[in-house]
C-alpha positions as CSV (number, residue, x, y, z in Angstrom):
1,M,-78.8,-67.5,-32.6
2,L,-75.3,-68.3,-32.8
3,S,-73.0,-65.8,-32.9
4,S,-70.0,-65.5,-36.3
5,F,-66.3,-64.5,-35.0
6,P,-64.3,-63.6,-37.6
7,I,-62.1,-67.0,-37.4
8,F,-60.6,-67.2,-41.0
9,P,-59.0,-63.8,-40.9
10,I,-57.6,-64.5,-37.0
11,I,-56.0,-67.6,-38.9
12,T,-54.7,-66.0,-41.4
13,S,-53.1,-63.2,-39.4
14,W,-51.0,-65.7,-37.5
15,T,-50.4,-67.8,-40.4
16,Q,-48.6,-64.6,-41.9
17,I,-46.8,-64.3,-38.6
18,A,-45.4,-67.7,-38.5
19,F,-44.5,-67.3,-41.9
20,T,-42.7,-64.2,-41.5
21,F,-41.1,-64.7,-38.6
22,L,-39.7,-68.5,-39.9
23,G,-38.5,-66.1,-42.8
24,V,-36.5,-64.4,-40.3
25,I,-35.0,-66.7,-38.6
26,G,-34.4,-68.3,-41.6
27,T,-32.5,-65.7,-43.2
28,I,-30.5,-65.1,-40.1
29,L,-29.2,-68.4,-40.1
30,L,-28.2,-68.6,-44.0
31,G,-26.5,-65.2,-43.3
32,V,-24.3,-67.0,-40.0
33,Y,-23.8,-69.7,-42.3
34,L,-22.6,-67.7,-44.9
35,S,-20.2,-66.1,-43.0
36,L,-19.0,-68.4,-40.8
37,W,-18.4,-70.9,-44.0
38,P,-18.1,-69.9,-47.5
39,Y,-17.5,-66.4,-46.8
40,R,-14.7,-67.1,-44.5
41,E,-13.5,-69.6,-46.8
42,Y,-13.4,-67.6,-50.0
43,T,-11.6,-64.4,-47.9
44,L,-9.3,-66.7,-46.0
45,P,-5.2,-65.3,-46.8
46,F,-4.2,-68.7,-46.5
47,R,-7.1,-70.6,-48.1
48,N,-3.6,-72.1,-50.9
49,L,-2.5,-74.3,-47.8
50,D,-3.9,-77.8,-48.3
51,G,-4.9,-79.6,-44.6
52,P,-7.5,-81.8,-43.4
53,K,-10.8,-82.0,-44.9
54,G,-14.2,-83.0,-43.5
55,G,-14.5,-82.9,-39.5
56,H,-17.8,-81.7,-37.7
57,L,-19.5,-79.1,-39.4
58,L,-19.8,-76.7,-35.7
59,F,-16.5,-77.9,-34.3
60,G,-14.1,-78.9,-37.2
61,Q,-11.1,-80.9,-36.4
62,F,-11.2,-79.8,-32.5
63,P,-12.7,-83.2,-31.2
64,A,-10.6,-85.6,-33.2
65,I,-7.4,-82.7,-31.9
66,I,-8.6,-83.7,-28.2
67,K,-9.0,-87.5,-28.6
68,A,-5.9,-88.2,-30.0
69,G,-2.4,-88.0,-27.7
70,P,-0.6,-85.2,-28.1
71,S,0.7,-84.0,-30.7
72,Q,0.0,-87.2,-32.6
73,L,-2.4,-86.1,-34.9
74,Q,-0.5,-83.0,-35.8
75,S,2.3,-85.4,-36.6
76,R,0.2,-87.4,-38.6
77,W,-1.2,-84.1,-40.4
78,M,2.5,-82.9,-41.5
79,G,3.5,-86.4,-42.9
80,E,0.2,-85.8,-45.3
81,F,0.4,-82.1,-45.6
82,G,3.7,-80.9,-45.2
83,M,5.4,-78.6,-42.6
84,T,3.0,-76.2,-42.5
85,Y,-0.5,-77.1,-43.0
86,R,-4.6,-75.4,-42.2
87,Y,-7.6,-77.0,-40.0
88,R,-10.6,-75.7,-38.9
89,L,-11.6,-75.2,-35.3
90,L,-14.9,-74.5,-33.2
91,F,-17.6,-72.5,-35.6
92,G,-15.8,-72.7,-39.1
93,A,-12.3,-70.9,-37.4
94,H,-9.5,-71.3,-39.9
95,R,-6.4,-72.3,-38.1
96,F,-2.5,-72.6,-39.7
97,F,0.2,-74.6,-38.0
98,S,3.7,-74.2,-39.2
99,A,6.9,-76.2,-37.7
100,D,8.6,-74.8,-40.6
101,P,11.9,-72.8,-39.3
102,G,11.6,-70.6,-42.1
103,A,7.9,-69.3,-41.6
104,I,8.1,-69.6,-37.9
105,S,11.1,-66.7,-38.2
106,Y,9.4,-64.5,-40.3
107,I,6.3,-64.8,-38.3
108,F,8.1,-64.0,-34.9
109,G,10.2,-60.9,-37.3
110,H,6.9,-59.4,-38.4
111,P,4.4,-59.4,-35.6
112,D,2.5,-56.3,-37.8
113,I,1.8,-58.6,-40.1
114,F,1.0,-61.7,-37.5
115,P,-0.7,-60.2,-34.6
116,K,-1.5,-62.6,-31.6
117,P,-5.5,-63.7,-31.9
118,D,-7.0,-61.8,-29.4
119,E,-8.2,-64.7,-26.7
120,L,-4.4,-65.8,-26.5
121,R,-3.1,-62.0,-25.7
122,S,-6.0,-61.6,-22.9
123,G,-5.3,-65.2,-21.2
124,L,-1.1,-63.9,-21.0
125,K,-2.2,-60.3,-20.2
126,D,-4.5,-61.5,-17.7
127,M,-1.0,-63.6,-16.3
128,L,2.3,-61.6,-17.4
129,G,0.5,-57.9,-18.2
130,N,0.6,-55.8,-21.4
131,G,4.7,-56.5,-21.8
132,V,7.1,-57.4,-24.6
133,L,4.9,-60.5,-25.1
134,V,1.7,-59.8,-25.3
135,A,1.6,-56.2,-26.8
136,E,1.0,-56.0,-30.6
137,G,2.2,-52.8,-33.1
138,A,3.8,-49.8,-31.9
139,D,3.6,-50.5,-28.1
140,H,5.6,-53.7,-29.3
141,K,8.7,-52.0,-30.9
142,R,8.7,-49.5,-28.2
143,Q,9.6,-52.2,-25.6
144,R,11.6,-53.8,-28.2
145,R,14.1,-51.3,-28.3
146,A,14.0,-50.5,-24.7
147,L,15.1,-54.4,-24.2
148,N,17.6,-54.4,-27.2
149,P,20.9,-53.4,-25.1
150,S,19.9,-56.1,-22.8
151,F,20.3,-59.1,-25.2
152,S,23.4,-57.4,-26.5
153,G,26.8,-59.2,-26.8
154,P,28.3,-58.0,-24.0
155,A,24.9,-57.9,-22.0
156,V,24.5,-61.6,-22.7
157,R,28.2,-62.6,-21.2
158,D,27.7,-61.1,-18.5
159,M,24.7,-63.0,-17.4
160,I,26.2,-66.7,-18.5
161,P,27.4,-66.8,-15.3
162,I,24.4,-66.6,-13.9
163,F,23.0,-69.0,-16.0
164,F,25.1,-71.6,-14.8
165,D,25.0,-70.9,-11.2
166,K,21.0,-71.9,-11.6
167,A,21.8,-74.5,-13.5
168,Y,23.5,-76.3,-11.0
169,D,21.2,-75.1,-8.0
170,L,18.5,-77.0,-10.3
171,K,20.8,-79.6,-10.8
172,D,21.1,-80.4,-7.1
173,M,17.4,-79.6,-6.4
174,L,16.3,-82.2,-8.8
175,L,18.9,-84.9,-7.3
176,N,18.0,-84.4,-3.5
177,M,14.3,-84.6,-4.7
178,I,15.1,-87.7,-6.4
179,D,16.8,-89.3,-3.3
180,S,14.3,-88.0,-1.0
181,E,11.4,-90.1,0.1
182,E,9.0,-87.1,-0.4
183,E,6.2,-87.7,-2.9
184,T,7.0,-85.5,-6.0
185,C,4.0,-86.3,-8.0
186,P,0.6,-86.8,-7.7
187,T,0.3,-89.5,-10.1
188,P,2.4,-92.6,-11.1
189,C,4.6,-93.1,-13.6
190,K,3.5,-95.1,-16.4
191,P,5.1,-98.6,-16.5
192,E,6.6,-97.6,-20.2
193,D,8.3,-94.7,-18.9
194,Q,9.7,-96.3,-15.9
195,V,13.3,-95.9,-15.2
196,T,15.2,-97.7,-12.5
197,G,16.8,-95.3,-10.0
198,A,14.3,-92.4,-11.2
199,K,11.1,-90.7,-9.9
200,K,8.4,-88.8,-11.7
201,I,8.7,-85.1,-10.9
202,D,5.8,-82.4,-11.0
203,V,8.3,-79.8,-12.1
204,L,5.2,-77.4,-12.4
205,R,4.1,-77.9,-8.5
206,Y,7.9,-76.3,-7.6
207,L,7.9,-73.7,-9.8
208,G,6.5,-70.9,-7.6
209,Q,8.8,-71.9,-4.9
């Protein structure tokens, strides 16, 4: 005689678990989508700025920026949207670009309103320490007050001879590199950049010397 097993209750139970799991995953994905796109767009402080539309759902205009040549896409966007515009990067992150001198002056003059992104501050802090270029808020104001006397009129005048001396030293160094047989750059010069009597110099290679 065959034994009977409660097959249907087990199937029903597993079906309920699967639907519950899918419902939870769907709710999480919907929440992530709403927070990364519609909600972020709605609460964006500079949402009134115009900018390029479309782009990748996850990566925004980042792939187009990588594929284009240096500053080519930015120059084209400035022609279309003006000196200040916005665009999207990874995971819906919004950024704005400005080449307007008035806007740039205001931004740098109000670091309390326009703090640097955390990613940028972290990278700069590793290289430069928590100095005036990295610090924000009260630390930045304190460091600026300490540095202000060094940039007064008399202090800058006293430094002018040093600038001239170092500029002439740099000129002599570059001329010696051009005249020498030493390889000054690991990559050859592009044909369109060739100039008679000139040499391509990888300046970053000599910065620490």
